[in-house]
C-alpha positions as CSV (number, residue, x, y, z in Angstrom):
1,M,21.4,-14.6,-11.7
2,A,20.7,-12.8,-14.9
3,S,22.3,-9.4,-15.5
4,I,20.4,-6.5,-13.8
5,R,19.4,-3.4,-16.1
6,P,21.4,-0.3,-14.9
7,R,17.9,1.5,-14.5
8,E,16.7,-1.2,-12.1
9,R,20.1,-1.6,-10.2
10,S,20.3,2.2,-9.5
11,A,16.7,2.3,-8.3
12,I,17.1,-0.6,-6.0
13,I,20.3,0.8,-4.3
14,Q,18.9,4.4,-4.0
15,S,15.7,3.2,-2.5
16,L,17.4,0.8,0.0
17,R,20.2,3.4,1.0
18,A,17.3,5.9,1.7
19,G,15.3,3.2,3.8
20,V,12.4,2.9,1.6
21,T,11.0,0.1,-0.7
22,P,12.1,-0.3,-4.3
23,R,9.3,0.1,-6.7
24,V,11.1,-2.0,-9.5
25,G,13.6,-5.1,-9.2
26,L,11.9,-6.6,-6.1
27,E,12.6,-10.1,-7.5
28,Y,16.3,-9.5,-7.1
29,I,16.4,-9.1,-3.3
30,Q,13.4,-10.8,-2.0
31,V,13.8,-13.5,0.5
32,G,11.6,-15.3,3.2
33,R,7.7,-14.8,3.5
34,V,6.9,-17.9,1.4
35,N,3.8,-18.8,3.3
36,E,2.7,-15.1,3.3
37,V,3.2,-14.5,-0.4
38,K,1.2,-17.9,-1.1
39,A,-1.7,-16.9,0.9
40,L,-1.8,-13.3,-0.8
41,N,-1.4,-15.2,-4.2
42,Q,-4.4,-16.9,-3.5
43,D,-6.4,-13.7,-2.8
44,L,-5.1,-12.2,-5.9
45,D,-6.5,-15.2,-7.8
46,N,-9.9,-14.8,-5.8
47,I,-10.0,-11.3,-7.2
48,A,-9.4,-12.2,-10.7
49,E,-12.2,-14.6,-10.5
50,G,-14.7,-12.1,-9.4
51,G,-14.4,-12.1,-5.7
52,G,-13.0,-9.9,-3.0
53,A,-10.1,-9.9,-0.6
54,F,-9.2,-7.9,2.7
55,R,-6.0,-8.2,4.7
56,I,-4.4,-6.1,7.2
57,I,-0.7,-6.6,7.2
58,V,0.8,-5.9,10.6
59,G,4.4,-5.8,11.5
60,D,6.8,-3.6,13.6
61,F,8.4,-0.5,12.2
62,G,11.3,-1.6,9.9
63,A,10.1,-5.2,9.8
64,G,9.2,-5.1,6.2
65,K,5.5,-4.2,5.7
66,S,6.2,-1.9,2.9
67,F,8.3,-4.1,1.0
68,F,5.8,-6.8,1.4
69,L,3.0,-4.7,0.1
70,Q,5.2,-3.6,-2.9
71,L,5.8,-7.2,-3.5
72,I,2.4,-8.1,-3.7
73,R,1.6,-5.1,-5.8
74,Y,4.4,-6.3,-8.2
75,I,2.5,-9.9,-8.5
76,A,-0.7,-8.4,-8.9
77,L,0.4,-6.4,-11.8
78,E,1.9,-9.5,-13.3
79,K,-1.5,-11.3,-12.9
80,G,-3.2,-8.6,-15.0
81,L,-4.9,-6.4,-12.1
82,V,-4.8,-2.8,-11.8
83,V,-3.3,-1.6,-8.6
84,I,-3.7,1.7,-6.6
85,N,-1.6,2.5,-3.7
86,A,-0.9,5.3,-1.2
87,D,0.5,6.3,2.2
88,L,-2.0,7.7,4.6
89,S,-0.9,10.8,6.3
90,P,-2.3,13.6,8.3
91,D,-3.6,15.1,5.2
92,R,-4.9,11.6,3.6
93,R,-7.4,9.4,5.3
94,L,-10.5,7.3,4.7
95,F,-13.1,9.7,6.1
96,A,-13.1,13.4,6.8
97,S,-15.0,16.6,6.2
98,T,-12.3,19.0,4.9
99,G,-10.8,17.4,2.0
100,Q,-8.4,14.6,3.6
101,A,-10.6,11.7,2.2
102,R,-10.5,13.2,-1.4
103,N,-6.7,14.0,-1.0
104,L,-6.5,10.2,-0.6
105,Y,-8.5,9.5,-3.8
106,K,-6.3,11.8,-5.7
107,E,-3.3,10.2,-4.5
108,L,-4.5,6.7,-5.2
109,S,-5.7,7.8,-8.6
110,R,-2.3,9.5,-9.3
111,N,-0.7,6.1,-8.3
112,L,-2.9,3.9,-10.7
113,A,-0.7,1.4,-12.3
114,T,-0.9,-1.4,-14.8
115,R,1.6,-4.0,-16.2
116,A,2.3,-1.6,-18.9
117,H,2.5,1.4,-16.7
118,P,3.9,0.1,-13.5
119,E,5.1,3.7,-12.5
120,G,1.6,4.9,-12.1
121,N,-0.6,7.7,-14.0
122,A,-2.3,4.9,-16.0
123,M,-5.7,6.6,-16.0
124,V,-5.6,7.9,-19.6
125,S,-4.4,4.4,-21.0
126,I,-7.1,2.5,-19.2
127,V,-9.9,5.1,-20.5
128,E,-8.4,4.7,-24.1
129,K,-8.0,1.0,-23.8
130,F,-11.8,0.8,-23.0
131,I,-12.8,3.1,-25.7
132,S,-10.7,1.4,-28.4
133,E,-12.2,-1.9,-27.6
134,Q,-16.0,-0.6,-27.6
135,R,-15.2,1.0,-31.0
136,R,-13.7,-2.3,-32.3
137,I,-17.0,-3.9,-31.1
138,A,-19.1,-1.2,-32.7
139,E,-17.5,-1.4,-36.0
140,K,-17.7,-5.3,-36.0
141,E,-21.5,-5.1,-35.1
142,G,-22.5,-1.8,-37.2
143,K,-23.5,0.1,-34.0
144,D,-23.0,3.5,-32.8
145,V,-20.0,3.7,-30.6
146,E,-21.5,5.9,-28.0
147,R,-24.4,3.4,-27.6
148,V,-22.2,0.6,-27.4
149,I,-20.2,2.4,-24.6
150,K,-23.4,3.1,-22.5
151,D,-24.7,-0.5,-22.8
152,K,-21.3,-1.6,-21.6
153,L,-21.3,0.6,-18.8
154,N,-25.0,0.2,-17.9
155,S,-24.1,-2.0,-15.0
156,L,-22.6,1.0,-13.2
157,S,-25.8,2.6,-12.7
158,E,-26.6,0.2,-9.9
159,L,-23.7,1.8,-8.0
160,V,-23.6,5.1,-6.1
161,D,-22.9,7.8,-8.8
162,G,-22.5,5.3,-11.4
163,Y,-24.7,7.1,-13.9
164,D,-22.4,10.1,-13.8
165,F,-19.5,7.9,-14.1
166,A,-20.8,6.4,-17.4
167,H,-21.5,9.6,-18.8
168,V,-18.0,11.1,-18.2
169,I,-16.5,8.0,-19.9
170,A,-19.0,8.5,-22.8
171,Q,-17.8,12.3,-23.0
172,Y,-14.2,11.0,-23.5
173,W,-15.5,9.2,-26.7
174,K,-17.0,12.4,-27.9
175,A,-13.8,14.3,-27.2
176,Y,-11.8,11.7,-28.9
177,N,-14.1,11.8,-32.0
178,E,-14.2,15.7,-32.1
179,D,-10.4,15.9,-31.3
180,N,-11.3,18.2,-28.2
181,E,-8.2,18.0,-26.0
182,D,-10.0,20.2,-23.3
183,L,-12.7,17.9,-22.7
184,K,-10.2,15.0,-22.5
185,N,-8.6,16.8,-19.9
186,N,-11.7,17.5,-18.0
187,V,-12.7,13.8,-18.2
188,I,-9.4,12.8,-16.8
189,R,-9.8,15.5,-14.0
190,Y,-13.1,14.0,-12.8
191,L,-11.8,10.4,-12.8
192,R,-8.9,11.6,-10.6
193,G,-11.0,13.4,-8.2
194,E,-9.7,16.8,-9.0
195,Y,-13.0,18.7,-9.4
196,T,-13.5,20.7,-6.4
197,T,-17.0,22.0,-6.8
198,K,-20.1,20.4,-8.2
199,A,-20.7,23.6,-10.3
200,D,-17.5,23.3,-12.4
201,A,-18.0,19.5,-12.9
202,R,-21.7,20.4,-14.2
203,R,-20.4,23.1,-16.3
204,D,-17.6,21.2,-18.1
205,L,-19.1,17.6,-18.1
206,G,-22.9,18.0,-17.5
207,V,-22.6,15.8,-14.2
208,R,-24.1,16.6,-10.8
209,A,-21.7,14.3,-8.6
210,I,-18.1,14.4,-7.9
211,V,-15.5,12.9,-5.8
212,D,-15.7,14.2,-2.2
213,D,-15.1,13.1,1.3
214,S,-18.5,11.2,1.6
215,N,-18.1,9.0,-1.5
216,V,-14.4,8.0,-1.7
217,Y,-15.0,4.3,-1.2
218,D,-18.0,4.3,-3.6
219,H,-15.8,5.8,-6.4
220,I,-13.2,3.0,-5.7
221,K,-16.1,0.4,-6.3
222,L,-16.8,2.4,-9.6
223,L,-13.3,2.2,-10.6
224,A,-12.9,-1.4,-9.8
225,R,-16.0,-2.2,-12.0
226,F,-14.8,0.0,-14.8
227,V,-11.3,-1.4,-15.0
228,T,-12.9,-4.9,-15.2
229,Q,-14.9,-3.9,-18.0
230,A,-11.9,-2.4,-19.6
231,G,-10.3,-5.8,-19.9
232,Y,-8.3,-6.1,-16.5
233,K,-8.7,-8.8,-13.9
234,G,-9.5,-6.5,-11.0
235,L,-8.4,-3.7,-8.8
236,L,-6.2,-3.9,-5.9
237,V,-6.1,-1.3,-3.3
238,N,-2.8,-0.9,-1.1
239,L,-2.9,1.5,1.7
240,D,0.2,1.8,4.0
241,E,1.0,3.8,7.1
242,M,-2.5,3.0,8.5
243,V,-1.1,3.9,12.0
244,N,-1.9,7.5,11.1
245,L,-5.3,6.8,11.7
246,Y,-4.3,5.6,15.2
247,K,-2.6,8.8,15.8
248,L,-5.6,10.8,15.2
249,P,-6.2,13.0,18.2
250,S,-9.9,12.8,18.0
251,Q,-11.8,9.9,19.0
252,R,-14.8,10.9,16.9
253,A,-12.4,11.2,13.7
254,R,-10.9,7.8,14.5
255,S,-14.3,6.1,15.0
256,S,-15.6,7.5,11.7
257,N,-12.4,6.2,9.8
258,Y,-12.8,2.8,11.5
259,E,-16.2,2.6,10.3
260,Q,-15.1,2.9,6.8
261,I,-12.7,0.2,7.5
262,L,-15.7,-2.0,8.7
263,R,-17.6,-1.1,5.6
264,I,-14.8,-2.2,3.4
265,L,-14.1,-5.4,5.4
266,N,-18.0,-6.2,5.3
267,D,-18.3,-5.7,1.4
268,C,-15.0,-7.7,0.8
269,L,-15.7,-10.8,3.1
270,Q,-19.4,-10.9,2.5
271,G,-19.3,-11.0,-1.3
272,S,-20.5,-7.6,-2.0
273,A,-17.4,-6.4,-3.5
274,E,-16.7,-8.0,-7.2
275,N,-13.0,-8.0,-8.7
276,M,-11.7,-5.8,-5.7
277,G,-9.2,-6.2,-2.7
278,F,-7.8,-4.1,-0.1
279,L,-4.5,-4.5,1.6
280,L,-3.9,-2.4,4.8
281,G,-0.4,-2.1,6.2
282,G,-0.1,-1.1,9.9
283,T,1.9,-1.6,13.1
284,P,0.7,-3.8,16.3
285,E,-0.5,-0.5,18.0
286,F,-2.8,0.2,15.1
287,L,-4.5,-3.1,15.3
288,M,-4.4,-4.2,19.1
289,D,-4.5,-1.1,21.2
290,Q,-7.7,-1.4,23.2
291,R,-8.1,2.5,23.6
292,K,-7.2,3.8,20.2
293,G,-6.7,0.9,17.7
294,L,-9.0,-1.2,15.7
295,Y,-9.6,-3.2,18.7
296,S,-11.2,0.0,20.3
297,Y,-14.0,-0.6,17.7
298,E,-16.0,-3.5,19.0
299,A,-17.4,-4.6,15.5
300,L,-13.7,-4.7,14.2
301,H,-12.4,-6.4,17.3
302,S,-14.8,-9.2,17.0
303,R,-14.0,-9.7,13.2
304,L,-10.2,-9.4,13.6
305,A,-9.7,-11.3,16.5
306,E,-7.1,-13.9,16.5
307,N,-8.0,-17.6,15.6
308,T,-8.2,-19.1,19.0
309,Y,-7.5,-22.8,17.5
310,A,-4.3,-21.6,15.7
311,K,-3.1,-19.8,19.1
312,I,-3.7,-23.2,21.1
313,A,-1.9,-25.3,18.3
314,N,0.8,-22.4,18.0
315,V,0.5,-22.2,14.3
316,V,-0.4,-19.4,11.9
317,D,-3.8,-18.9,10.2
318,Y,-2.9,-17.7,6.7
319,H,-6.6,-17.3,5.8
320,S,-7.5,-14.8,8.7
321,P,-8.1,-11.1,7.8
322,V,-4.9,-10.4,9.9
323,L,-1.8,-11.4,8.6
324,L,1.2,-11.0,11.2
325,L,4.4,-10.9,9.5
326,N,7.0,-13.0,10.8
327,N,10.4,-11.8,11.5
328,L,13.1,-12.8,8.9
329,S,15.6,-15.2,10.4
330,P,19.4,-14.5,10.9
331,E,20.0,-16.9,7.8
332,E,17.3,-15.1,5.6
333,V,19.0,-11.8,6.4
334,Y,22.4,-13.2,5.4
335,V,20.8,-14.3,2.2
336,L,19.1,-10.8,1.8
337,L,22.8,-9.1,2.3
338,C,24.0,-11.6,-0.5
339,N,21.4,-10.5,-2.9
340,I,22.0,-6.7,-2.3
341,R,25.7,-7.5,-3.0
342,N,24.7,-9.3,-6.0
343,V,22.8,-6.1,-7.3
344,F,26.0,-4.1,-6.8
345,A,27.8,-6.5,-9.1
346,N,25.1,-6.5,-11.8
347,G,24.7,-10.3,-11.1
348,D,28.2,-10.9,-11.8
349,K,30.0,-12.9,-9.0
350,A,33.5,-11.9,-10.5
351,K,32.6,-8.2,-9.4
352,Y,31.7,-8.8,-5.7
353,I,32.9,-5.9,-3.6
354,L,33.0,-7.9,-0.4
355,P,33.7,-11.6,0.5
356,D,31.4,-13.8,2.2
357,E,33.7,-13.4,5.4
358,A,32.9,-9.7,5.2
359,L,29.0,-10.4,5.4
360,Q,29.5,-12.6,8.2
361,E,31.6,-10.2,10.1
362,F,28.9,-7.5,9.4
363,L,26.3,-9.4,10.9
364,V,28.2,-10.3,13.9
365,H,28.8,-6.6,14.4
366,C,25.2,-5.9,13.9
367,H,24.2,-8.4,16.6
368,K,26.6,-6.9,19.2
369,N,25.3,-3.4,18.6
370,I,21.6,-3.8,18.6
371,G,20.9,-7.6,19.4
372,D,18.2,-9.5,17.6
373,A,16.7,-6.2,16.2
374,Y,19.2,-6.7,13.4
375,F,17.1,-9.5,11.9
376,R,13.6,-8.6,13.5
377,T,13.4,-5.0,12.1
378,P,16.2,-5.1,9.6
379,R,15.9,-1.8,7.8
380,N,18.7,0.1,9.6
381,T,20.7,-3.1,9.0
382,I,20.1,-2.9,5.3
383,K,20.7,0.7,5.1
384,A,24.1,0.3,6.8
385,F,25.1,-2.4,4.6
386,V,24.4,-0.3,1.5
387,D,26.3,2.4,2.8
388,L,29.4,0.0,3.5
389,L,29.0,-1.3,-0.2
390,S,28.9,2.1,-1.6
391,V,32.0,3.2,0.1
392,V,34.0,0.2,-0.7
393,E,32.8,0.4,-4.3
394,Q,34.2,4.0,-4.5
395,N,37.2,3.4,-2.6
396,P,38.3,-0.2,-3.2
397,E,41.8,0.3,-1.3
398,L,39.8,0.7,1.9
399,N,40.1,-2.2,4.4
400,W,36.5,-3.5,4.9
401,K,37.4,-4.9,8.4
402,T,38.3,-1.5,9.5
403,L,35.2,0.1,8.1
404,I,32.8,-2.7,9.7
405,G,34.1,-2.2,13.3
406,S,33.4,1.5,13.0
407,I,29.8,1.3,11.8
408,Q,27.2,2.5,14.1
409,I,23.7,1.1,14.1
410,D,20.7,2.1,15.9
411,K,17.4,0.1,16.6
412,E,14.3,1.0,14.6
413,T,11.6,3.0,16.2
414,D,9.0,5.3,15.0
415,G,10.0,8.2,17.4
416,E,6.6,8.3,19.1
417,S,5.0,5.4,20.4
418,L,5.7,1.7,20.0
419,I,3.8,-1.5,20.8
420,S,5.9,-4.5,20.5
421,L,4.2,-7.9,19.7
422,D,5.8,-10.9,21.3
423,Q,5.0,-13.8,19.1
424,D,5.4,-16.3,21.9
425,D,2.4,-15.2,24.1
426,T,1.1,-12.2,21.9
427,S,1.8,-9.9,24.9
428,I,1.6,-6.2,24.2
429,S,3.9,-3.6,25.9
430,T,3.5,0.1,25.4
431,V,6.3,2.6,25.3
432,I,5.3,6.2,25.3
433,K,7.5,9.2,25.1
434,Q,7.1,11.5,28.2
435,G,6.5,15.2,27.6
436,E,5.0,14.7,24.1
437,Q,1.5,16.1,23.3
438,P,-0.4,15.2,19.9
439,Q,-1.1,17.9,17.4
440,N,-4.4,18.4,15.9
441,N,-3.7,18.6,12.1
442,A,-7.3,18.2,10.9
443,Q,-9.8,21.1,11.1
444,D,-12.5,19.0,11.8
445,D,-11.1,17.0,14.8
446,D,-12.3,18.0,18.3
447,D,-9.9,18.0,21.1
448,D,-8.9,14.6,22.1
449,D,-11.3,13.1,24.7
450,D,-9.1,10.1,25.2
451,N,-6.4,12.0,27.5
452,L,-7.1,12.2,31.2
453,T,-7.1,15.7,32.7
454,S,-5.3,16.8,35.9
455,F,-6.8,19.3,38.4
456,T,-6.4,20.6,41.7
457,L,-9.3,21.5,44.1
């Protein structure tokens, strides 16, 4: 393996130690998931050719959903796509009436990434790339730049708020031509969804529509069309922690968000979405709970149901909208630990901190502590191993055998509720902590009408 840059090495180690997915250097530690990556790779090619894609990535807590989404993000950037990603939270969701949906759009636009700007905040560079290309065309054909820009963006008018979007892009050229930094900043504020009132947007930019809770998905479609016209292959939207929709206490709020997911799914799978794909990461409970999950919404249940023939044949349908992440095997976890050890050594085998024997002893210890969870949901296993490497690296005189025997490793849970998926018979078991009541974090949510009420006559 080639030498690893210090910046990437540090980012990988710090991320793994915190139990989160690294943003860089994924190729140094990736193992397994060959068929899943191949299936998503075909989806990315389909997006680049003008089609749409929709996938729900399902796996238990700690099973590697976020890592897988980041890996696909990395591949999409290498293929020339633009990627936006965000984690859903009580303050960020697909549909709301008090700003939570707009907060999601703001987070997505903040994380807008290209191959040249993989860390995010690429909105300015995309707009300037588009303006520069239209300016070159105008000079070549002897036309007015603003006229060329409007002609190029004419197709946006068929989409919701497309006329205003095109007008705002034209305003950026005006600001560029007049060296007006305030106007430039106002354009970027609009594209990032940072305007809170239509009056401010009309005063600054002369437009009547802004990004709000009711049109977030429409503006994502506008963004997909725009980045394609700017010379990119398409737009990939990564949404993780979808379980936060499942945790909404109001049945009406959940249904409204599930309706948005249904709308996205229909657009992507029916051919209405062009150069755009969605990856949603969630737990089995988010998908399969018949009372509060996606399966509680009948239209989604019928579209996302498991392929009956694949189930009968005991095989995986990798073309299904739902992709269940297979657990890593013990052998793949061993390879993963070898890769992490290699990262610590900067790719130099002579600098390995621990011998192969130590890795085997560590896995045996993990198996004795938490059983097969050490490879089914390996997040805590990885965190413990990174901690071990860090201690031995700083204190080479320590005996690794003594350290391994004293390591305490806990099973991975979300701390609230968990539906575990048995891959043999796809049975679902629910475990809910006693004595906990859900909290209503959204102002527009009603009282939870799902909970039963106890009373005495």
